[in-house]
C-alpha positions in Angstrom: 9.3 -5.6 62.1 10.8 -3.3 64.5 10.4 0.2 62.3 10.9 2.3 65.3 14.6 0.5 66.0 15.5 1.9 62.4 14.6 5.2 62.3 16.5 5.4 66.6 19.5 3.4 64.3 19.4 6.8 62.0 18.8 9.1 64.2 22.5 7.9 66.3 24.4 8.2 62.9 24.5 5.1 62.0 23.3 4.8 58.2 21.3 2.0 57.8 20.0 1.7 54.5 16.9 -0.3 53.1 18.7 -2.7 51.2 20.6 -3.7 54.7 17.7 -3.4 56.4 15.6 -5.8 54.7 18.6 -8.2 54.5 17.8 -8.4 58.2 14.0 -9.0 57.6 15.5 -12.2 55.6 17.7 -13.8 57.9 15.0 -13.4 60.9 12.9 -15.3 58.8 15.7 -17.9 58.1 15.8 -18.1 62.1 19.8 -16.7 61.4 19.5 -15.3 65.2 19.0 -19.0 66.4 15.7 -17.9 68.5 17.7 -16.0 71.2 17.6 -12.4 72.2 21.5 -12.6 72.3 21.7 -13.9 68.8 19.4 -11.5 67.8 22.0 -8.5 68.6 24.9 -10.2 66.6 23.0 -10.4 63.8 21.5 -6.9 64.1 25.2 -5.9 64.4 26.6 -8.2 61.9 24.2 -7.0 59.0 23.7 -3.3 60.0 27.3 -1.9 61.6 29.9 -0.8 58.9 32.9 0.0 60.8 33.9 -0.9 64.3 33.4 2.5 64.9 30.2 2.6 64.9 30.1 -0.5 67.7 29.4 2.4 70.5 26.6 4.0 68.8 24.8 0.6 67.8 25.0 -0.4 71.7 24.0 2.8 72.8 20.3 2.4 70.4 20.2 -1.1 71.0 19.6 -0.8 75.0 17.7 2.2 74.4 14.8 0.6 72.1 15.3 -3.0 73.8 16.1 -2.1 77.7 12.4 -3.5 78.7 12.5 -6.8 77.1 13.5 -9.8 79.7 16.8 -11.2 78.8 16.7 -14.9 78.4 19.1 -16.9 80.3 22.3 -18.8 78.2 22.8 -20.8 81.3 19.9 -22.4 83.6 18.8 -20.7 86.9 20.2 -24.9 88.3 23.4 -24.8 87.0 23.5 -21.3 88.1 23.0 -22.3 91.9 25.0 -25.6 91.7 27.8 -23.1 90.9 27.4 -20.2 93.8 29.6 -22.3 95.6 32.0 -19.6 97.8 32.3 -22.4 100.5 34.1 -25.3 98.4 37.3 -25.7 99.1 40.6 -24.5 97.4 41.6 -28.6 97.5 39.8 -29.3 95.1 42.2 -26.9 93.0 44.9 -29.0 92.1 46.9 -27.5 89.3 47.4 -29.9 86.5 50.0 -29.0 83.7 49.3 -31.6 81.3 45.5 -30.4 81.3 46.5 -27.2 81.4 48.3 -27.6 77.8 45.5 -29.5 76.5 43.2 -26.5 77.1 45.2 -24.2 75.8 45.3 -26.7 71.9 41.1 -26.1 71.9 39.8 -23.3 69.8 37.3 -21.0 71.0 35.1 -22.9 68.8 35.3 -26.3 70.2 35.3 -25.0 73.6 31.5 -23.2 73.0 30.6 -26.6 71.4 32.0 -28.7 74.5 29.8 -26.4 76.6 26.3 -26.9 75.1 27.1 -30.7 75.2 28.0 -30.6 78.9 24.9 -28.6 79.7 22.9 -31.1 77.8 24.6 -33.7 79.6 24.9 -32.2 83.2 22.5 -33.4 85.7 24.1 -32.8 89.6 26.6 -30.9 90.9 30.2 -30.5 90.4 33.3 -29.0 92.3 37.0 -29.9 90.8 37.7 -32.0 88.1 38.1 -31.8 84.2 35.5 -31.9 82.6 32.3 -30.7 84.1 30.8 -27.4 84.4 32.0 -26.7 87.8 33.4 -25.0 90.6 37.6 -25.3 90.9 39.8 -27.7 89.2 40.7 -27.9 86.0 37.5 -27.5 83.9 37.2 -25.2 80.9 34.0 -24.3 82.3 32.8 -22.9 85.3 34.4 -20.4 87.6 37.0 -20.5 90.4 39.1 -22.8 88.5 42.7 -22.9 87.1 41.9 -23.6 83.3 44.8 -20.8 81.3 41.6 -20.6 78.8 38.0 -20.7 79.0 34.2 -19.7 79.5 33.6 -18.2 83.1 29.8 -19.6 84.0 28.1 -18.4 87.2 30.8 -17.0 90.5 33.0 -13.8 90.3 35.9 -13.0 88.3 38.8 -13.6 89.6 41.9 -14.8 87.6 40.5 -13.1 84.3 41.5 -15.9 82.3 37.9 -16.2 80.5 37.6 -15.7 76.9 34.1 -15.0 77.3 31.4 -14.9 80.3 27.9 -17.2 79.7 25.1 -15.1 79.9 26.4 -11.5 80.1 24.8 -9.0 78.8 27.1 -7.1 76.3 25.6 -4.4 74.5 26.0 -1.5 77.3 27.0 2.2 76.8 30.7 2.8 77.8 31.3 5.4 75.0 31.6 8.4 77.5 34.0 6.6 80.0 36.2 5.4 77.3 36.5 9.0 75.6 37.5 10.4 79.3 39.8 7.4 79.6 41.5 8.6 76.4 41.8 12.1 76.7 43.5 11.3 80.2 46.1 9.2 78.7 46.9 11.9 76.2 47.4 14.9 78.9 49.8 11.9 80.5 51.6 11.8 77.1 52.4 15.2 76.8 54.7 14.6 79.5 57.3 13.7 76.5 57.4 16.4 74.9 60.0 17.3 77.8 62.0 14.7 75.1 61.7 17.3 72.2 65.1 19.3 70.9 65.7 22.7 69.9 66.6 23.6 66.2 69.1 25.1 65.2 67.2 27.6 63.4 66.8 31.6 64.4 64.1 32.4 67.3 60.9 32.5 65.3 58.6 31.4 68.2 57.0 33.9 70.4 57.9 33.3 74.3 55.6 34.1 76.0 57.2 33.6 79.4 60.4 35.1 78.8 58.0 37.8 77.2 56.3 38.6 80.6 59.6 38.3 82.6 60.9 41.2 80.7 58.2 43.4 80.2 58.1 43.5 83.9 61.5 44.7 84.4 61.1 46.9 81.9 59.2 48.9 83.8 55.5 47.6 82.1 56.8 48.5 78.5 56.5 45.5 76.2 59.1 43.9 75.2 58.5 40.7 73.2 61.0 37.9 72.7 61.5 35.2 71.0 63.1 31.5 71.1 64.3 28.9 68.3 61.8 27.0 67.7 61.2 23.0 69.0 61.2 20.0 66.7 59.4 16.6 68.3 62.1 14.5 68.4 60.3 12.0 70.5 60.7 7.9 68.4 58.2 5.5 70.2 58.0 1.7 69.8 54.9 0.1 71.4 54.5 -3.6 72.0 51.2 -4.7 72.7 49.8 -8.3 74.3 47.1 -9.8 72.2 44.6 -12.3 73.0 43.8 -14.3 75.6 43.6 -12.9 79.8 44.1 -9.3 77.2 40.5 -9.4 76.1 39.8 -8.9 79.6 41.4 -4.9 79.4 40.9 -4.6 75.8 38.7 -1.3 76.1 41.6 0.3 78.3 44.1 -0.7 76.2 41.8 0.3 73.3 41.5 4.1 75.2 45.9 3.7 75.5 45.9 3.0 71.6 43.8 6.0 70.8 45.2 7.7 72.8 48.6 7.4 71.5 47.9 6.9 67.8 46.4 10.2 68.2 49.1 12.1 70.0 51.0 14.9 68.2 54.2 14.3 70.3 56.5 11.8 68.5 58.3 12.3 65.7 57.9 8.4 64.8 55.6 5.6 66.3 55.8 1.6 65.7 53.4 -0.4 66.7 53.4 -4.3 67.0 51.8 -6.9 68.8 52.4 -10.2 70.4 50.6 -12.8 72.5 51.8 -13.3 76.0 55.5 -12.6 75.3 57.8 -11.5 72.8 59.1 -14.4 71.0 60.5 -14.4 67.1 57.9 -12.3 65.5 56.0 -9.5 66.3 52.7 -8.7 64.1 51.1 -5.5 62.6 47.5 -5.9 63.8 46.3 -7.8 67.0 44.9 -11.0 64.7 48.2 -12.0 64.8 48.5 -13.4 61.6 51.6 -14.6 60.6 51.1 -13.1 57.0 51.2 -10.0 58.4 54.5 -10.1 60.5 58.4 -9.0 60.8 61.1 -11.3 62.5 61.9 -9.9 66.2 65.2 -10.2 64.7 64.9 -7.0 61.9 62.9 -4.9 65.0 65.8 -5.2 66.7 68.4 -4.6 64.3 66.3 -1.7 62.0 64.8 0.4 64.9 67.8 2.3 67.1 68.6 2.5 70.3 67.8 5.8 71.3 63.8 4.7 70.1 61.3 4.5 74.0 60.4 1.1 74.5 56.8 0.8 75.9 55.6 -2.9 76.3 51.9 -3.4 77.1 50.8 -7.3 78.9 49.2 -8.1 81.7 52.4 -10.6 82.4 50.5 -13.8 83.4 51.5 -17.0 81.0 52.3 -20.5 81.9 55.9 -20.4 83.6 56.9 -22.3 80.7 56.2 -20.2 78.5 58.4 -17.3 79.5 61.0 -19.9 80.7 61.2 -22.8 78.5 62.9 -23.0 74.8 60.2 -23.8 73.0 59.0 -21.0 72.2 61.9 -19.4 71.0 64.0 -18.7 67.9 65.2 -22.1 66.9 66.3 -25.4 68.4 69.7 -25.5 67.9 71.2 -23.4 70.4 72.0 -20.1 68.9 70.2 -17.0 69.7 67.1 -16.4 71.9 65.7 -19.6 73.4 63.2 -18.2 75.7 60.8 -15.5 75.9 62.6 -14.3 78.6 66.0 -13.9 77.0 64.1 -12.1 73.9 63.1 -9.6 76.7 66.4 -9.0 78.0 67.6 -8.6 74.8 65.1 -6.1 74.3 66.0 -4.5 77.9 69.8 -4.6 76.6 69.6 -2.7 73.2 66.7 0.0 74.7 68.1 2.0 78.0 64.7 3.8 78.0 62.1 1.0 78.4 59.1 0.0 80.5 56.6 -1.8 81.0 52.6 -1.0 81.5 50.4 -3.2 83.4 46.7 -3.3 83.6 46.8 -5.7 86.2 47.5 -6.3 89.2 50.2 -9.0 90.7 48.1 -12.4 91.1 47.2 -12.8 94.7 46.5 -16.4 94.3 49.4 -18.5 94.6 52.9 -18.7 93.7 52.7 -20.7 90.9 50.8 -17.8 88.8 53.2 -14.9 90.3 56.2 -16.3 88.7 55.9 -14.5 85.0 54.6 -11.4 86.6 57.8 -11.5 88.6 60.2 -12.1 86.3 59.2 -9.5 83.6 59.2 -7.0 86.4 63.0 -7.9 87.5 63.9 -6.9 83.4 61.8 -3.7 82.9 60.3 -1.0 85.4 56.5 -2.3 85.7 53.9 0.4 86.2 50.4 -0.1 86.0 48.4 1.3 83.4 46.4 4.0 85.3 46.2 7.3 84.4 49.1 7.8 87.1 51.0 4.8 86.3 50.9 6.2 82.9 52.8 9.2 83.8 54.9 7.5 86.1 56.5 5.8 83.5 56.7 8.7 81.3 58.8 9.9 84.2 61.0 6.9 83.8 60.9 7.8 79.6 62.7 10.7 80.7 65.4 9.5 82.6 68.2 9.3 80.1 
């Protein structure tokens, strides 16, 4: 079954063995794909792709082979028609902080299970509220609502808080754009070369500019000039927001991470992750596992103040997360007691620090602009674009 697909995968550079292919056939026979095309896609990717670096190759091959296969909608057309209500007034969208906290406490698996239950139960249109699949309101399903977490069903992306879009066909070719972004970011990062210092060694490096100048002044007779070599003195601390609303920008942040990691412009580079804001711990990988983390105090104590600090995040969260003390280091009243306190501590220690933001300032109400504006008052904030990155590098060049 699908032998041509196997050969196409191999042609695209994926090393799929016969054992792996037979495992796929066995999984299909057992119905592990859930009798859905999307389930088949995920099953193939799980069994046939050995490395995340090959996901793009697999997606391109999958799209090429199954391009003409009709896409089975995850959500019924009747429900999508109910949700296509751009005329619904925002009167439905009343913020409920208690419900927001409850929604934030739900896992993605719980929300997925609840969505399936609602779609089986629901038999009419709903707008507002916090239970049914509808528009506006505080429900974790639907569109145009205010829940800080959930699944978008129908409608257009507005607040970028959904961790998934129901019915979205995810397999597509995006490698070319991603590579282009990475290269552009690398060019922008080269501006940090100006931090490089001259080493106190004999002049052994060929000086092109002064050789040309001296040769011209010498009537065209070649006069070779040398200069002292440069040593890379740039040390960068990169702190990246992971999860939640940042999932929407994962490809863009991936391009930035690749550019920074592959850059040869830094003497030293440290990368840590956080969720929404820096609190008492920083994590060594985007999964944010406690066993693979360090205390923020350790970072502040062991990374010297001459390092250049780059934060990456959308600066959007519930205001109580940033302003309140619940997420602080402790409840003793000593040390930083809120996310904003931690950020101010970073700002006071590191003279050269900027914030790169993949999102624009929220336009949907004063409530959602509070954290964005508060962080922008602490750090110089630049958009996560090529131009924004270049402006941010110029800011880091100021002493």
